[in-house]
N, C-alpha and C positions, 0 to 999 in steps of 0.2 A: 752286406753286399746287396741284398734284396732291397734294403732301405735306400741305398744310394741310387739303384736302378729306378726306383719309384720316384725319387726326387727329380732325377734326370728326365724321366718321361713326363712328369708334370711340367717342368720348365719348357720342354719341347712343345707340349700342347699349348702352353700360354703364349710362346713365341709365334707358333703357327696361327693361333687365334688372332693375335695382335696384327700379324701380317695380313691376314684375310680381311680384318675389319678396316685396316688402312687402305687396302687395295679396292675396297668397295667405294671409296671416294673418287677413284679414278674412272672416268667414263669409259665404257667399252666402245662406245661409238657416239659421234655427234650427229648421226644421220637423221634421227627423228626430229631433233631440235632444229637442225638446218632446214629440213623440209618444211617445217612449220613457219620459219622466219623469212626465208628467201622471198616469198611474194610481197613482203612489206618493205624490202630494201630496193631502192631504185638506182638506176644509172642516170647520171646527169651529163648532158653535153651542151656546151654554150658556144656561141659565135659572136664575134664583134669585128667591126671594120677597122683595119689598120691602114693608115696612109703612109706610103713609102715613096721615096724618089729614086728613080732608076739612075744608074751610073752613066754620066754623060761621056765617059771614056771607057767603054766596055772592054777594050783590048789592052788597057793599060792599068797596071796595079801599082799603087803607091806603096812604099816600104811600110812594114808594120810600125805603128806609132806615129806615122807622119801626120802633121796637122792638116795637110792639104787634102787628105782622103775625105775627112768630114766636111771640109770647106766646099769642095767641088760637088759633094752630094746635094748641096742646096740648089745647084743649078740644074739638077736632073728633072725629069718629068714626073709630077706626082702620080702615083699609081695606088689604087685601092686594092686590098686583098682581104679575104676573110680569114681571121684567126680563130681557131677552135681550141677548146679545152675540155677535159673530162674530169668527172668527179663522182661522188656517191651521195646518197641521202637515204632517209627512211620516212615512212608514212606514220603520222601520229593521230590521224583522224580519218574516218571513213569518207569524209567529203573531199579528201585529197590534199590535206595539209602536209607538207614535206619539210623536214629539217635537214640542213646541210651546213657547210662552212661558208662564211662570207667570201673567202678568197676563191671559192669555186665559181661564184656567180658575179663577182665584182666586175663592173664594166661591161657585162654581157648585154647584147642587143636582143638575142633570141636564146631562150632556154627550153631545151627538150628533155623530158623525163621519160625514161623507158621503164616500164613496170614488169617485173618477173621475166625479163629478157624477151618480152613479146611486144605488147602495145606501146606506141609512142604518143605522148601528149605534150602540147605546149604548156608552159607554166609561167606564172608571173610572180614577182617578188612582193611579198606582203610587208616585210621589214628586214633590215639587215643591221648588224652591229659589228663594225670593224674592231672595236676594243676587245671583244670576247671571241671574235671570228665566228660568229653564228649568223645564219640567215634562215628565214622561213619563207617557203614558196607555197603557191596554191596551184594545183593541177587544174587546167581549164577543161573540165569535163563534168558531166552530171552522173557519171558512173560512181558506184560505191567501191571503196578500196578497203584492203585488209590492214588495219593499223597495228602497231606494236605499242607497248606501254613502257613508261619509265620505271626503273627500279630505284632503290635507295643506295646511291653511290657511297654514302657514309658507312654503310655496312660492308662494303667490299674490302677484303683483307689481302695483304701481300701473300701470294701463293695460291689464291683462288683461281679456279679455271675460268677462262673467258673464250669467246669466239668472236671474230670480226668477219663481217660480210661486206663486200663492196665491189668496186669496178676497177681493180688495178690494171694499168696499161690497157684499159678498154675491154678487159676480159670480165664481163659482168657476171654477177652471181658467184663470185669466188669466196669460198669459206676458208678461213685460217683459224687455228686454235693456239692457245698458249696460256700463260698465267699472268696475274698481276705481279709485276716485278718491283714496283715501288709506288708510293703515294706522295702527294704534295710536292710534285716536281715543278721547278721554275727554270725555264730555258731561254728566257729573254726574247720571246716572240711577240708578246702582247702585254698590255698593262695589267690584266688580271689573270694570273697564272697559278693553277693549283692542279696540275695535270696528274692523271693516272698513267703510269708507265707500264707497258706490256711487251712481252716478247712474241705475241701473236704477230705473224708476218703482216706488215703494213707497207704498201708501196705507193708510188705515184698513181693517183686515181682512186685511192682509198679515202681521200679527204672527204669529210662530211658523212662517212658511213658510220654505222652503229657498232659499239662494243657491247656484247651481250653477256650476262651472267648465265648460270646453268638453269635458271628458271625461265630464260627467254626474255628477260627484261633488259632494257637499255640502261647501262650504267655509265656509258661514256660516248662521246662523239670523236671519232678518230680524226686527228688534226695535223699531226706532224710526225716526221721520222728524223732520226739522228743520222745525218749524212745524206746529201741529196742524190747520191748515186744509186740509192735503193735500200732495200731492207737489210738491216744488220742486227735484227732482233731487239731493236730499241724504238718503240713507237710511243706516241703520247696522245691521250684522249682527254677531252674536257669532261669533268665529272657531271653526271646527269643532274645532281641537285643544284649545282651552280647554273648549268645550262637552262634548266627548266624555268628559272626565274626570268631570264632574258627572253626565252621563247614565249612565255605567257605575256610579257610586256609587248613584244613585237606583234603578237596576234591581236592584242587588245588595242594598242595605241599606234602601231606601226613604227615605234621607236622605243628606246630605253628610257627609264626614269630611275637613275641611280642616286642613292643617298650621298650627301656631300658634307664634309666637316669643315673644309677650308684650311687645312694645315699641310705644310711640307714636313715630311718625317724622315728619319734616318735610323740606322741600327744603334742599339745601345751596346757599346763595346765594354770590354772588361775594365778599361781605364776609366770610362765615363761612369760606370756603375760604382767604381771605387771612390771617385770624387764625390758622387751624389749620395754615398752611403746606402746604396741599394744592395740588398742581400746577394743578388746575382745579376748578370747581364740579361735583361728581359724587357719586354714592352717596346714601345715606339717613341723615340725622342722627337719632340716637336722642335724643328729647326726654325720655322717661321709660321706666322699666322696671317692668312689673307685678310686685308681690310674688309670690313662689313660682312665677314663670313659668319656662319653659325657659331664657330669656335670663338671668334673675337667677341661676339655678343654675349657668350656664356662666360667669358673671363679666362679662357685658355691662353697661356703665355708661352713665348719661346723659352725653351729649356725644360718645360714640363715633360714628364715621361708618362705616356698613356699605358696603364697596366691592364685595364679592363674596359670593354665597350659593350654596353647593353647585356651585361651578364656573362659575356664571353672573355676569357682571359687571353691576353695578347702575349704570347711567348716570344715571337719574332716579329720584327717590323713589317715584313711582307704580308702578314696575316691581316693587319688592320684595314688596308684598302679593300680587300676582298669582302670582309665582313661589313664594312660601311656601305659599299656599293650595293649589296643585296638587301640592305635595310630600307624600309619604306620611307619615301620622301615625306617630310612633315612630322615624322614620329619624334616624340620626346624620349631621349635615351639618357641613361645614367652612365657617366664616364668616370672611372676611377683614375686618378692622376697622382704621380709622385712629384711633390714640389717641396723644396727646402727640407729635405730629409724626412718628410712625413706624407701619409696618404690623405688625399682630399677627394671629394666627389663633386662633379659638375653635372648639371642637367642641360642637355643641348637639344635644340629642335633642328633636325636635319634639313638642309637645303637640297636642291637638285643639281647634280654635277653638270648636266648637259646645258644648263642655262647660266652657269657661273662664269665669271671672268677667269677663274683659275683653270678652266677647262683648256684654254689655249696657252701653251708654254712658249715664251719667246727665248731665243738663245742669242747672246751677244758676247763677243770677246774683245779685249783691248789690252794696251800696254803703254808704258812711258819710262824715261830714265831717272837719274839722280838717286843713287843707292847707298845704303849703309849695311855693313855686315853685322849680323846678330850671331856672335860667336857660339853661344850655348845651343842655338838651334841650327847653326851652319846654313843660314839662309841670308840672302840680301833682300832688303826692303826699301821702299820709298813711300813718302807720304801721299795719301789719296788726294788728288787734285779736283778742282771744280770741273775740269775737262773730263776726268774719269766719270764723275757723277753724271755729266750730261750724256757722254757717249755710251755709257753702260746703263743709262736710264735708272739710276739708283735714287732712293729717297733723298731729298735735298739736304737733310741734316746729317747725312752719313759721314762718319769719321773713321779713319783706320789707316793701316799700312798695307801697301800692295807688295806681294812677294814677287820679286823679279828673277830670282834664281834659287835653286835648291841643290846643295852638294849631295853627292852619292851617299855619304855617310851621315847625312842629316837624320835626326829622329823623326822628321816629318815625311821622309821619302816613302811613297806608297799610300800616304793618307791625305796629302795636300798637293795641289798642282800649282805650277807657276801661274801668276795673274790672280790667284786667290787674294782676298782682302781680309786681314786680321782685324776684327772689330772689337773683340773683348779677350781678356786673359784673366782667369780666376774670377770671372763675373764682374770685372772692372773694365770700363770702356778704355780703348787704346786710341789715343790721338797722336802720340809722338813715339819715337824710338825709345826715349827715356821711360815712358810708361811701360813699354814691353819689357825692357831690361830690368825694371824694378820688380815687375811681376815674376820674372824668371828668377831673380835673386831671392825673392821671398820663398819660392817653392824649393829652390836648391838648399836653403837654410833650414827647411822643415824635414820631417821624417817621411813625408808622403812621396816626394820626388815625381809627382804627376801633375802636369799643368793642363787645365781645361781651356781650350781656345774656342772662340766663336768666330766663324769666317763666312764670307761670301765666296763660293767657288767660282770658277771662270764662267759658269752659266748663270751667275748672280743668284744662286740658291744658297740659303743660309744653312750652315752645318756646324755641329758641335764636334770637336775633335779632342780626345784625351791622349796626351803624349807623355811617355816615360822619359825622364831626363837622366843622363849619366851622372 
């Protein structure tokens, strides 16, 4: 009995010690940290002139949705008014260099920065980057300011404590706390997304403000919230390691200089990995290669799967653009590629994205009749015409079949859209309906039952699609 009591007491002591040691990680207060950091966080207010036309019929309202409402506005008297917006930012240099979001200052004619809730200064834009939503300002003053430093966002872990400081709803110097909820989030706001998700309260006006770790280092720039009505405990921050590359370039050059490969890429699906005899779905599939691009010069081809770039493995397609963009322009990099069921290596000298033709994407759509039913795919197609090539601005030698309709129970539903053009099937060019039916028959008579199609989608982007046949 004495032995049992001793064991129970020991277990109780271990449990209490464990609880105490865990509780030591929870801050008793953020007060000291907040007091130190608040002077470095600024409130940003911007103004711009908006031209509006007054209603020529002030006592008459057109019904909602009526086209006459907008039409008659054109006859009103032009009136100018000042539009204002609020945001946040933080000082990174004692000379008054401030970081914020591009959308906070975009289109602004006047920018006023308020430091520590007291002094107000005018500021000018040093450089801004819409693609990453980052802007750098310079406070127009000879005063010395208190800067904060960047931390290593790669070391930030899910569950780590963080605090956000900003200017929500114009209430400057507001401190909120929470944890890192997730990493590597993509929510469709910009081209380069690798957000830190946090449950620290972030609201309108917090944009451009800093997300701090418990050392007082900036590990993120608060950029977005889920749900425009206000905070729901899901906020997103640009990681400091990605942001710092852009910020340094904006300070040095006034613009960004991103690496450029010159390829359009897509996800490697389970079906594509199966056809290509890749061990698992990974990497980035090259859908097309831009003419005269670094990739074309290095011998990269459509259908290649990029597995590794400059020593970094590519697990998901979305990782590649982020890694390439932060790589120095002109650098020679080793790229590991999966081609013809084996791994090869190419050396590519990176170009600059901002000066490339590939930087501007054009979107065009078209259609035309005369259709044939492809029973095994449950789609209707017609032959690509010269008019298609002209109106859709396709390469002159393009051949293929235009998809004119897709049945609900088609195996292509959800992966291909109407007006896509089938260019290849099983790595053989498709010129006629007979070519496609022959490729389908070959697959259906095999054990694989997966057909690999190469298409142009309705935006003229080349895509590889793996389709399971019944």
